C-alpha positions as CSV (number, residue, x, y, z in Angstrom):
1,X,128.0,-109.9,-139.4
2,X,129.4,-111.7,-136.8
3,X,132.8,-109.2,-136.2
4,X,130.2,-106.4,-136.0
5,X,128.5,-108.0,-133.7
6,X,131.9,-109.0,-131.7
7,X,133.1,-105.2,-132.1
8,X,129.5,-104.0,-130.6
9,X,129.8,-106.4,-127.5
10,X,133.2,-105.6,-127.1
11,X,132.5,-101.9,-126.8
12,X,129.4,-102.5,-124.5
13,X,131.6,-104.8,-122.2
14,X,134.1,-102.0,-122.0
15,X,131.8,-99.3,-121.3
16,X,130.1,-101.5,-118.5
17,X,133.5,-101.8,-117.0
18,X,133.8,-98.1,-117.3
19,X,130.8,-97.3,-115.7
20,X,130.9,-99.8,-113.0
21,X,134.4,-98.0,-111.9
22,X,132.5,-94.6,-112.0
23,X,130.1,-96.2,-110.0
24,X,132.3,-97.9,-107.8
25,X,134.4,-94.8,-107.5
26,X,131.5,-92.7,-106.3
27,X,130.8,-94.8,-103.7
28,X,133.9,-94.9,-102.4
29,X,134.2,-90.8,-102.4
30,X,130.7,-90.6,-100.8
31,X,131.8,-92.8,-97.8
32,X,135.1,-91.3,-97.4
33,X,133.3,-88.0,-97.4
34,X,131.0,-89.1,-94.6
35,X,134.0,-89.9,-92.5
36,X,136.1,-86.8,-93.1
37,X,132.8,-85.2,-91.8
38,X,132.7,-87.3,-88.8
39,X,133.9,-85.8,-85.6
40,X,137.4,-87.2,-84.5
41,X,138.2,-87.4,-80.7
42,X,141.6,-86.7,-81.5
43,X,144.7,-86.9,-84.0
44,X,145.9,-90.1,-82.5
45,X,143.0,-92.1,-83.1
46,X,142.4,-90.7,-86.5
47,X,145.5,-92.0,-87.3
48,X,145.1,-95.3,-86.2
49,X,141.8,-95.5,-87.9
50,X,143.5,-94.7,-91.3
51,X,146.6,-97.3,-90.7
52,X,143.6,-99.9,-89.7
53,X,141.7,-99.1,-93.0
54,X,145.3,-99.5,-95.0
55,X,146.3,-102.7,-93.5
56,X,143.3,-104.3,-92.8
57,X,140.6,-103.3,-95.3
58,X,142.6,-105.1,-98.4
59,X,142.4,-108.5,-97.3
60,X,138.5,-107.8,-96.4
61,X,137.7,-106.3,-100.0
62,X,140.1,-109.0,-101.8
63,X,138.0,-111.9,-100.1
64,X,134.3,-110.0,-101.0
65,X,135.6,-110.0,-104.4
66,X,136.7,-113.3,-104.7
67,X,133.7,-114.8,-103.3
68,X,131.5,-112.9,-105.7
69,X,134.1,-114.2,-108.6
70,X,132.8,-117.8,-107.5
71,X,129.7,-117.1,-106.8
72,X,129.0,-115.3,-110.3
73,X,130.9,-118.0,-112.2
74,X,129.0,-121.0,-110.9
75,X,125.8,-119.0,-111.8
76,X,126.8,-118.9,-115.6
77,X,127.9,-122.7,-115.3
78,X,124.8,-124.1,-113.5
79,X,122.1,-121.8,-115.1
80,X,123.5,-122.5,-118.5
81,X,123.1,-126.3,-118.1
82,X,120.1,-126.1,-116.0
83,X,117.8,-123.7,-117.8
84,X,117.6,-126.1,-120.9
85,X,116.5,-128.7,-118.6
86,X,114.0,-126.6,-116.9
87,X,112.3,-125.3,-119.8
88,X,112.1,-129.1,-121.4
89,X,110.0,-130.0,-118.2
90,X,107.4,-127.2,-119.3
91,X,105.9,-129.9,-121.6
92,X,104.6,-131.7,-119.1
93,X,102.4,-128.9,-117.8
94,X,99.0,-129.3,-119.5
95,X,98.8,-125.8,-120.8
96,X,95.8,-125.5,-124.0
97,X,97.2,-127.0,-127.1
98,X,96.4,-124.0,-129.4
99,X,97.7,-121.4,-126.8
100,X,101.3,-123.3,-127.2
101,X,100.9,-123.8,-130.7
102,X,100.5,-119.9,-130.9
103,X,103.4,-119.3,-128.3
104,X,105.7,-121.3,-130.8
105,X,104.5,-119.5,-133.7
106,X,105.1,-116.4,-132.3
107,X,108.0,-116.5,-129.4
108,X,109.9,-119.6,-130.5
109,X,110.4,-121.2,-133.7
110,X,110.1,-118.2,-136.5
111,X,113.8,-116.9,-137.1
112,X,114.9,-113.9,-134.8
113,X,114.5,-111.4,-138.1
114,X,113.8,-112.0,-141.8
115,X,113.0,-115.4,-143.2
116,X,116.4,-117.3,-142.7
117,X,117.3,-119.8,-140.2
118,X,119.3,-122.5,-141.9
119,X,120.6,-120.4,-144.7
120,X,123.2,-118.4,-144.0
121,X,122.9,-114.3,-143.9
122,X,125.9,-112.7,-146.2
123,X,127.5,-116.2,-146.4
124,X,129.1,-116.0,-142.6
125,X,126.6,-116.6,-140.1
126,X,123.1,-118.4,-139.1
127,X,120.1,-116.1,-137.6
128,X,118.8,-118.0,-134.7
129,X,115.0,-118.9,-134.0
130,X,113.5,-116.0,-131.3
131,X,113.8,-119.4,-129.1
132,X,117.1,-119.6,-129.7
133,X,117.9,-116.2,-129.4
134,X,115.8,-115.5,-125.8
135,X,118.7,-118.1,-124.2
136,X,121.8,-116.5,-126.2
137,X,120.2,-113.1,-124.9
138,X,120.4,-114.5,-121.8
139,X,123.9,-116.0,-121.6
140,X,125.1,-112.6,-122.8
141,X,123.1,-110.0,-120.4
142,X,124.3,-112.3,-117.5
143,X,128.2,-112.5,-118.9
144,X,127.8,-108.4,-119.2
145,X,126.6,-108.0,-116.2
146,X,128.3,-109.9,-113.7
147,X,131.5,-108.3,-115.2
148,X,130.2,-105.1,-113.6
149,X,128.7,-106.1,-110.2
150,X,130.0,-107.7,-106.7
151,X,133.2,-105.4,-105.9
152,X,133.6,-103.4,-102.6
153,X,136.9,-101.7,-103.2
154,X,138.6,-100.3,-100.1
155,X,140.8,-97.1,-100.3
156,X,143.3,-96.0,-99.2
157,X,144.7,-99.4,-99.7
158,X,148.5,-100.7,-99.4
159,X,148.0,-103.4,-102.1
160,X,146.7,-101.1,-104.7
161,X,149.8,-98.4,-104.5
162,X,148.3,-96.3,-107.6
163,X,144.8,-95.7,-106.1
164,X,140.9,-97.1,-106.7
165,X,141.6,-97.0,-110.7
166,X,144.1,-99.8,-110.5
167,X,142.1,-101.9,-107.8
168,X,139.3,-101.6,-109.9
169,X,141.0,-102.4,-113.0
170,X,142.4,-105.7,-111.0
171,X,139.0,-107.0,-109.8
172,X,137.8,-106.5,-113.4
173,X,140.6,-108.3,-114.7
174,X,140.1,-111.0,-112.6
175,X,136.4,-111.5,-112.8
176,X,136.7,-111.5,-116.7
177,X,139.3,-114.3,-116.3
178,X,136.8,-116.0,-114.2
179,X,133.8,-116.1,-116.4
180,X,136.0,-117.0,-119.3
181,X,136.9,-120.3,-117.0
182,X,133.2,-120.7,-116.0
183,X,132.1,-120.3,-119.8
184,X,135.0,-123.1,-120.9
185,X,133.2,-126.4,-119.2
186,X,129.8,-125.1,-120.6
187,X,131.0,-124.5,-124.4
188,X,132.6,-127.9,-124.3
189,X,129.3,-129.6,-123.3
190,X,127.4,-128.0,-125.6
191,X,129.3,-129.1,-128.4
192,X,129.7,-133.0,-127.4
193,X,128.6,-135.5,-129.2
194,X,127.4,-137.3,-126.2
195,X,126.1,-134.1,-124.4
196,X,124.1,-135.1,-121.5
197,X,121.7,-132.6,-122.0
198,X,120.6,-134.1,-125.6
199,X,119.0,-136.7,-123.3
200,X,117.7,-134.3,-120.6
201,X,116.2,-132.0,-122.5
202,X,113.9,-131.6,-125.8
203,X,116.6,-129.5,-127.4
204,X,118.2,-130.9,-130.8
205,X,122.2,-130.9,-131.1
206,X,122.1,-128.3,-133.9
207,X,120.6,-126.1,-131.2
208,X,123.5,-126.8,-128.7
209,X,126.0,-126.4,-131.6
210,X,124.5,-123.0,-132.4
211,X,124.7,-121.9,-128.8
212,X,128.3,-123.4,-128.5
213,X,129.0,-121.0,-130.9
214,X,128.0,-118.1,-129.0
215,X,129.3,-119.1,-125.6
216,X,132.6,-119.7,-127.1
217,X,132.5,-116.4,-128.6
218,X,131.8,-114.8,-124.9
219,X,134.5,-117.0,-123.5
220,X,137.0,-115.5,-126.1
221,X,136.1,-112.1,-125.6
222,X,136.2,-112.1,-121.8
223,X,139.7,-113.8,-122.1
224,X,140.6,-111.1,-124.4
225,X,139.4,-108.5,-122.1
226,X,141.0,-110.1,-119.2
227,X,144.9,-110.3,-121.2
228,X,143.9,-106.3,-122.4
229,X,143.2,-105.0,-118.9
230,X,146.5,-106.8,-117.1
231,X,148.7,-105.9,-120.1
232,X,147.4,-102.1,-119.4
233,X,148.2,-102.4,-115.9
234,X,151.2,-103.6,-116.1
235,X,152.6,-101.3,-119.2
236,X,150.3,-98.1,-118.0
237,X,150.5,-98.4,-114.4
238,X,152.7,-100.8,-112.8
239,X,154.9,-100.2,-115.6
240,X,156.8,-103.4,-115.2
241,X,155.9,-105.2,-118.2
242,X,159.3,-106.0,-119.1
243,X,160.0,-107.9,-116.1
244,X,156.4,-109.8,-116.1
245,X,156.7,-110.8,-119.4
246,X,159.7,-113.3,-118.7
247,X,157.2,-115.1,-115.9
248,X,156.1,-118.5,-116.9
249,X,152.7,-117.7,-116.2
250,X,152.5,-114.6,-118.0
251,X,153.6,-115.8,-121.1
252,X,151.4,-119.1,-121.1
253,X,148.2,-116.6,-120.4
254,X,149.3,-115.4,-123.9
255,X,149.7,-118.8,-125.3
256,X,146.2,-119.7,-124.0
257,X,144.8,-116.5,-125.1
258,X,146.2,-116.5,-128.7
259,X,144.8,-119.7,-129.1
260,X,141.3,-118.7,-128.1
261,X,141.3,-115.7,-130.4
262,X,142.3,-117.6,-133.6
263,X,139.9,-120.5,-133.0
264,X,137.2,-117.4,-134.4
265,X,138.4,-116.9,-137.5
266,X,139.4,-120.2,-138.4
267,X,135.3,-121.6,-137.1
268,X,133.6,-119.0,-139.4
269,X,131.0,-120.7,-141.2
270,X,132.5,-120.3,-145.0
271,X,135.9,-122.0,-143.4
272,X,133.6,-124.8,-142.2
273,X,131.8,-125.7,-145.4
274,X,134.6,-125.1,-147.7
275,X,137.5,-126.6,-145.7
276,X,136.3,-129.1,-142.9
277,X,138.9,-131.1,-142.8
278,X,141.1,-127.8,-141.9
279,X,138.2,-126.6,-139.5
280,X,138.5,-130.0,-137.8
281,X,141.8,-130.1,-137.3
282,X,142.5,-126.6,-136.3
283,X,140.0,-126.7,-133.9
284,X,141.3,-129.5,-132.1
285,X,144.6,-128.3,-132.0
286,X,143.7,-124.8,-130.7
287,X,141.5,-126.0,-128.3
288,X,143.8,-128.3,-126.5
289,X,146.6,-125.7,-126.6
290,X,144.5,-122.9,-124.8
291,X,143.5,-125.5,-122.3
292,X,147.1,-126.6,-121.6
293,X,147.8,-122.7,-121.4
294,X,145.0,-121.8,-119.4
295,X,146.2,-124.5,-116.6
296,X,149.8,-123.4,-117.0
297,X,148.9,-119.8,-116.6
298,X,147.2,-120.8,-113.2
299,X,149.7,-123.4,-112.0
300,X,152.7,-120.9,-112.4
301,X,150.7,-117.9,-110.7
302,X,148.8,-119.6,-108.1
303,X,150.3,-122.9,-107.5
304,X,146.6,-124.6,-106.7
305,X,146.2,-122.0,-104.0
306,X,142.8,-120.7,-104.9
307,X,141.1,-123.2,-106.8
308,X,141.0,-121.7,-110.2
309,X,142.1,-124.7,-111.9
310,X,139.5,-126.8,-111.1
311,X,137.6,-124.8,-114.2
312,X,140.0,-126.2,-116.2
313,X,140.0,-129.6,-114.8
314,X,135.9,-129.3,-115.2
315,X,136.6,-128.6,-119.0
316,X,139.2,-131.6,-119.6
317,X,136.9,-133.7,-117.7
318,X,133.8,-133.0,-120.1
319,X,136.0,-133.0,-123.1
320,X,137.6,-136.3,-122.2
321,X,134.6,-138.5,-121.3
322,X,133.1,-137.2,-124.3
323,X,135.9,-138.8,-126.5
324,X,136.0,-141.7,-124.3
325,X,132.6,-142.6,-124.9
326,X,133.1,-141.8,-128.6
327,X,136.2,-144.6,-128.5
328,X,133.2,-147.1,-126.5
329,X,131.2,-146.5,-129.3
330,X,133.9,-147.4,-132.0
331,X,135.1,-150.1,-130.5
332,X,131.6,-151.3,-129.8
333,X,130.9,-151.8,-133.8
334,X,134.6,-152.7,-134.3
335,X,136.4,-152.2,-137.6
336,X,133.6,-152.9,-140.6
337,X,134.3,-152.6,-144.3
338,X,132.2,-150.1,-146.5
339,X,131.3,-151.1,-150.0
340,X,130.9,-148.3,-152.5
341,X,128.3,-148.2,-155.0
342,X,128.3,-145.4,-157.7
343,X,124.9,-143.9,-158.4
344,X,125.7,-141.2,-161.4
345,X,128.2,-138.7,-161.4
346,X,127.0,-137.2,-157.5
347,X,125.9,-139.7,-155.4
348,X,127.6,-142.9,-153.9
349,X,126.1,-145.6,-151.6
350,X,127.9,-147.2,-148.8
351,X,126.8,-150.4,-147.7
352,X,128.3,-151.4,-144.2
353,X,127.2,-155.1,-143.4
354,X,126.8,-155.7,-139.6
355,X,126.5,-152.1,-138.3
356,X,123.5,-151.7,-136.3
357,X,122.7,-147.6,-136.8
358,X,119.2,-146.5,-136.0
359,X,120.1,-142.9,-136.7
360,X,123.1,-141.2,-138.1
361,X,126.8,-142.3,-137.7
362,X,129.8,-140.3,-137.4
363,X,132.5,-142.4,-139.8
364,X,136.0,-142.6,-139.9
365,X,138.3,-143.7,-142.9
366,X,141.6,-144.4,-141.6
367,X,143.0,-145.6,-145.1
368,X,142.0,-142.6,-147.3
369,X,143.7,-139.9,-145.4
370,X,146.4,-139.5,-143.0
371,X,144.2,-137.5,-140.8
372,X,142.8,-140.6,-138.9
373,X,141.2,-138.3,-136.4
374,X,138.7,-136.8,-138.9
375,X,135.0,-138.3,-139.1
376,X,132.1,-137.3,-141.2
377,X,128.1,-137.3,-140.2
378,X,126.2,-139.5,-142.3
379,X,122.5,-140.2,-142.0
380,X,121.7,-144.3,-142.0
381,X,118.8,-146.0,-143.8
382,X,118.7,-149.2,-141.0
383,X,118.7,-152.5,-142.3
384,X,119.2,-152.4,-146.1
385,X,120.3,-154.8,-149.0
386,X,122.8,-155.2,-151.3
387,X,122.1,-157.0,-154.6
388,X,125.0,-158.8,-156.6
389,X,125.6,-161.9,-158.5
390,X,124.9,-165.3,-156.7
391,X,127.8,-166.7,-155.6
392,X,126.7,-169.5,-153.2
393,X,128.9,-167.8,-150.6
394,X,128.3,-166.5,-147.3
395,X,131.0,-163.5,-148.0
396,X,129.3,-160.3,-148.7
397,X,130.2,-158.6,-152.0
398,X,130.1,-154.9,-153.1
399,X,127.7,-154.7,-155.9
400,X,128.8,-153.5,-159.3
401,X,128.8,-149.7,-159.7
402,X,125.6,-149.2,-161.6
403,X,126.1,-145.9,-163.4
404,X,122.9,-144.2,-164.5
405,X,122.8,-142.4,-168.0
406,X,120.7,-139.2,-167.3
407,X,120.2,-139.1,-171.4
408,X,117.8,-142.6,-170.7
409,X,114.7,-143.6,-169.2
410,X,115.7,-145.6,-166.7
411,X,113.3,-148.7,-165.4
412,X,112.5,-149.2,-161.6
413,X,113.4,-152.7,-160.1
414,X,111.5,-154.3,-158.0
415,X,113.4,-156.8,-154.9
416,X,111.1,-159.1,-153.2
417,X,112.6,-160.3,-150.0
418,X,112.4,-163.6,-148.6
419,X,114.2,-164.8,-145.8
420,X,118.2,-163.7,-145.9
421,X,118.1,-163.7,-149.8
422,X,116.0,-163.4,-152.4
423,X,115.9,-163.1,-156.3
424,X,115.4,-160.0,-157.8
425,X,114.2,-159.3,-161.1
426,X,114.1,-156.2,-163.6
427,X,111.6,-155.3,-165.9
428,X,114.2,-154.5,-168.4
429,X,115.0,-157.7,-170.7
430,X,118.4,-159.0,-170.4
431,X,118.6,-158.7,-166.5
432,X,119.4,-161.8,-164.8
433,X,118.5,-163.0,-161.3
434,X,120.9,-161.1,-158.6
435,X,121.7,-162.3,-155.0
436,X,120.1,-160.2,-152.4
437,X,122.2,-160.1,-149.0
438,X,120.9,-158.1,-146.1
439,X,123.4,-155.7,-144.5
440,X,123.7,-153.5,-141.4
441,X,123.1,-150.3,-142.9
442,X,123.1,-147.9,-145.9
443,X,124.6,-144.5,-146.6
444,X,123.6,-142.2,-149.5
445,X,126.2,-139.5,-150.0
446,X,126.9,-136.6,-152.3
447,X,130.0,-136.5,-153.7
448,X,131.9,-133.4,-153.2
449,X,135.5,-132.5,-152.1
450,X,137.6,-133.7,-149.7
451,X,136.8,-137.1,-148.0
452,X,133.4,-138.1,-150.4
453,X,135.7,-138.0,-153.5
454,X,138.4,-140.2,-152.1
455,X,135.3,-142.8,-151.2
456,X,133.8,-141.9,-154.8
457,X,137.4,-143.5,-156.0
458,X,136.5,-146.9,-154.4
459,X,133.6,-147.4,-155.9
460,X,133.1,-150.8,-157.4
461,X,135.9,-152.2,-155.6
462,X,135.1,-155.8,-153.9
463,X,137.6,-155.2,-151.2
464,X,136.0,-152.1,-149.9
465,X,137.3,-149.6,-147.4
466,X,137.7,-150.0,-143.8
467,X,136.0,-147.9,-141.3
468,X,135.0,-146.9,-137.7
469,X,131.9,-145.7,-137.0
470,X,130.1,-144.1,-134.0
471,X,126.4,-144.7,-134.5
472,X,123.7,-142.2,-132.3
473,X,120.2,-142.1,-132.0
474,X,119.6,-139.1,-129.9
475,X,116.5,-139.6,-127.8
476,X,115.5,-137.6,-125.1
477,X,114.7,-139.2,-121.6
478,X,112.0,-136.7,-121.2
479,X,110.2,-138.8,-124.0
480,X,110.5,-135.8,-126.6
481,X,111.8,-137.5,-130.6
482,X,114.0,-135.3,-132.5
483,X,113.0,-137.6,-135.4
484,X,109.7,-136.2,-136.5
485,X,107.5,-139.9,-135.6
486,X,103.7,-139.3,-135.2
487,X,102.3,-138.9,-131.8
488,X,98.6,-139.5,-130.6
489,X,98.1,-135.8,-130.7
490,X,100.3,-135.6,-134.1
491,X,99.3,-138.5,-135.7
492,X,99.8,-137.3,-139.5
493,X,103.0,-137.2,-141.1
494,X,104.4,-135.2,-144.0
495,X,107.8,-135.9,-144.9
496,X,109.8,-133.4,-147.5
497,X,113.2,-134.3,-148.8
498,X,115.4,-132.7,-151.1
499,X,118.4,-134.8,-152.8
500,X,120.2,-136.9,-150.6
501,X,118.1,-135.7,-147.6
502,X,116.0,-139.1,-148.3
503,X,118.5,-141.1,-146.1
504,X,117.4,-139.2,-142.8
505,X,113.6,-139.4,-143.5
506,X,113.4,-143.1,-144.8
507,X,113.7,-144.5,-141.5
508,X,111.1,-142.2,-139.9
509,X,108.8,-144.0,-142.7
510,X,109.7,-147.0,-141.6
511,X,109.5,-146.5,-137.6
512,X,105.9,-144.9,-138.3
513,X,104.9,-148.2,-139.6
514,X,106.4,-150.1,-136.8
515,X,104.8,-148.0,-134.2
516,X,101.3,-148.1,-135.7
517,X,100.2,-151.7,-136.9
518,X,97.2,-149.8,-138.6
519,X,97.4,-146.4,-140.0
520,X,97.0,-143.8,-137.1
521,X,96.8,-141.0,-139.8
522,X,98.1,-139.6,-143.1
523,X,101.6,-140.4,-144.0
524,X,102.9,-138.4,-147.2
525,X,106.3,-138.0,-148.4
526,X,107.4,-135.4,-151.2
527,X,110.8,-135.9,-152.6
528,X,112.5,-133.7,-155.3
529,X,115.6,-134.2,-156.8
530,X,117.7,-132.9,-159.9
531,X,118.0,-134.9,-162.9
532,X,121.3,-135.9,-162.0
533,X,120.0,-137.8,-159.1
534,X,118.1,-140.6,-161.2
535,X,120.5,-143.1,-159.8
536,X,119.7,-142.3,-156.4
537,X,116.3,-142.6,-157.2
538,X,116.7,-146.4,-158.5
539,X,118.9,-147.2,-155.5
540,X,116.2,-146.2,-153.4
541,X,113.7,-148.1,-155.5
542,X,115.9,-150.9,-155.0
543,X,115.9,-150.5,-151.4
544,X,112.2,-150.4,-150.8
545,X,111.8,-153.2,-153.0
546,X,108.3,-154.8,-153.4
547,X,106.5,-152.5,-151.1
548,X,106.4,-149.7,-153.7
549,X,103.1,-149.6,-156.0
550,X,103.0,-147.5,-159.0
551,X,100.1,-144.9,-159.3
552,X,98.9,-143.4,-162.7
553,X,101.3,-142.2,-165.5
554,X,102.5,-138.9,-165.2
555,X,105.2,-137.5,-167.1
556,X,108.6,-135.8,-166.2
557,X,109.2,-133.4,-168.7
558,X,113.2,-132.8,-169.5
559,X,113.6,-130.5,-172.0
560,X,112.1,-131.3,-175.3
561,X,111.9,-135.1,-174.2
562,X,109.6,-137.0,-171.8
563,X,110.6,-139.5,-169.4
564,X,108.2,-142.1,-168.1
565,X,109.4,-142.4,-164.4
566,X,106.5,-142.8,-162.1
567,X,106.0,-139.6,-159.3
568,X,103.3,-140.9,-157.7
569,X,103.8,-143.8,-155.6
570,X,102.5,-146.0,-152.5
571,X,104.5,-147.4,-149.8
572,X,102.3,-149.5,-147.6
573,X,99.9,-146.7,-146.4
574,X,102.5,-143.9,-147.5
575,X,102.0,-141.8,-150.3
576,X,104.8,-140.8,-152.2
577,X,105.4,-137.9,-154.8
578,X,108.4,-137.8,-156.7
579,X,109.5,-134.7,-159.0
580,X,112.9,-135.0,-160.9
581,X,114.2,-132.0,-162.3
582,X,111.3,-129.9,-161.0
583,X,110.7,-127.8,-157.8
584,X,108.0,-128.4,-155.7
585,X,105.8,-125.6,-154.1
586,X,106.4,-126.1,-150.9
587,X,104.1,-123.4,-149.3
588,X,101.4,-125.1,-151.6
589,X,102.3,-128.7,-150.5
590,X,101.8,-127.8,-146.8
591,X,99.3,-125.9,-147.0
592,X,97.1,-128.9,-149.0
593,X,98.2,-131.2,-146.5
594,X,97.1,-129.1,-143.4
595,X,94.1,-128.6,-145.0
596,X,93.5,-131.9,-145.9
597,X,94.3,-133.6,-142.2
598,X,92.0,-130.7,-140.5
599,X,90.1,-132.2,-137.8
600,X,91.9,-135.6,-138.0
601,X,94.5,-134.7,-135.5
602,X,98.0,-132.9,-135.6
603,X,100.6,-133.0,-138.2
604,X,104.1,-133.5,-137.9
605,X,106.3,-131.8,-140.8
606,X,109.3,-133.3,-141.3
607,X,112.0,-132.1,-143.4
608,X,115.3,-132.7,-144.6
609,X,116.9,-131.2,-147.8
610,X,118.5,-127.9,-148.9
611,X,118.6,-124.8,-146.6
612,X,116.5,-122.7,-148.7
613,X,113.8,-125.3,-148.5
614,X,114.0,-126.0,-144.7
615,X,113.1,-121.9,-144.3
616,X,110.6,-121.7,-146.5
617,X,108.8,-124.7,-144.9
618,X,109.8,-122.9,-141.0
619,X,107.6,-119.8,-142.4
620,X,104.6,-121.9,-143.8
621,X,104.6,-123.9,-140.7
622,X,105.1,-120.7,-137.9
623,X,102.4,-119.0,-140.1
624,X,99.5,-121.7,-139.4
625,X,100.9,-122.3,-135.7
626,X,100.2,-118.4,-135.1
627,X,96.5,-119.2,-136.1
628,X,96.4,-121.9,-133.6
629,X,97.0,-125.0,-136.1
630,X,98.5,-128.2,-134.5
631,X,101.5,-128.8,-136.4
632,X,105.1,-129.3,-135.8
633,X,108.1,-128.6,-137.5
634,X,111.1,-131.3,-137.3
635,X,114.3,-130.4,-139.4
636,X,117.0,-132.7,-139.6
637,X,120.4,-131.0,-140.8
638,X,123.9,-131.0,-139.9
639,X,125.1,-127.5,-139.3
640,X,128.4,-126.6,-138.5
């Protein structure tokens, strides 16, 4: 899919260049025809005029084109960063709420086509929403149009010995190179974890990552066209390729272009998902190589005379600032230790004492692998508790691993916290009192290949594993929340979680209880797990502690056996519905909740779980938005 789009866009750019050349050629021919028809006073005057055009016209045309190179490149950069801010400010204009909901339901939130947004198409790419597509289309259009406008060729011209076609090719080759440079700082800005636009807009990090990939595609395509046109000029027109190929600026340009081109196949979705560590390392190495190549390409060619290197400096500064801020976040937290508990065969819990992490964290595990630069994103459950044997010591110890036997029905423990420590008793006979120690943050992680499997191997070890953490809680300065907290206009909260997605939504429930001393609206949690997730279920119950009240005696059927796990619970003012080994009908769930809260204000639908579940929820929510229903969808995901 992506390769097809790349081919079509490349053909379109080449056609645009060709049409531009024909248009410019026509204008020049027409002007020259008018001049030829003009009456000349004498042969000497005509000769003088031609000499003036040949010797003086070329600097004028070159200066005009260079000015447009800079103007158009600045437009790409400024609008690419400024339009998201301006669009986010529109939320302060008091449009009718029903009109806003319908506009979002038709124009902004649905996928561009089909019913998939979080789930990849053909396994190779994600379909943007219609709102995202409009901005991406804008970026594509201005980058294509800017290749074809803003030229004023002069012929005859002593700078271009082979005529108009050579002059046009030179201008277009330089324009594509400049636009590629202008997109460099933009794509680095979009990808940054400390992206300033996250604080200045209402756009999510996932949205900026998606746009980053499209801008990167444009940047690489323009660099490839720039290189291809100059290669054609030196091989097919000037016929001096053998001489120019030995010049440093030429081969540094080749290095930069090849590095940029290689980033694309190494960043395809299957590579990111199945070989994340390889993708991450290759991405960094190739990005550094491309920036270094661009720098020396300009320095050896122009020796800092024209300011082209400023674009490379800008991109480098943005990237360096992002990494410096990452280091500041890590050093602010210091070196922590993570204590791992195994929760069945598929999940682990990592408790990190002393870590204040209100949102999510990128964690580094320098002792697990030689690739110390690698980091992995995990959602944190804020302040939590670790249960372990009471020792009378202030030293935080890892709990003993509690492996859940999926063949048995597991009772749910209840932990009541008093002060810093308390005792915990289990309803099962034979369980002894346990020591409860408050820790900074806990992370529930699904074990897969790579780093998570290495973490699982350290489960139950009392020394834990050293780690570094960058903690983030992206909150817009415009007052927009990415976390799905209720608002006065949307007081009702419906949370839908799948599996380990519970880690991202539990803090939102806690935050909503802090925001409102009395329930401002209805709060409901729907959590679906596979049978292998019983260990995760018990761990969450232990963490919530005595605030859980059981309701009724529903049964979860597993084959020909029944397990008496409670599937309806109460946590404060939050109704909790849990299903193990059975899927919720999310369309029915959302429609029921919206019907229940009808006339009681708007509803926030917060979802974190499998991609298919998120897509299904998106389609249901947008369908209701088109009817003018006050409902807002917030999707928590890490899409690479």
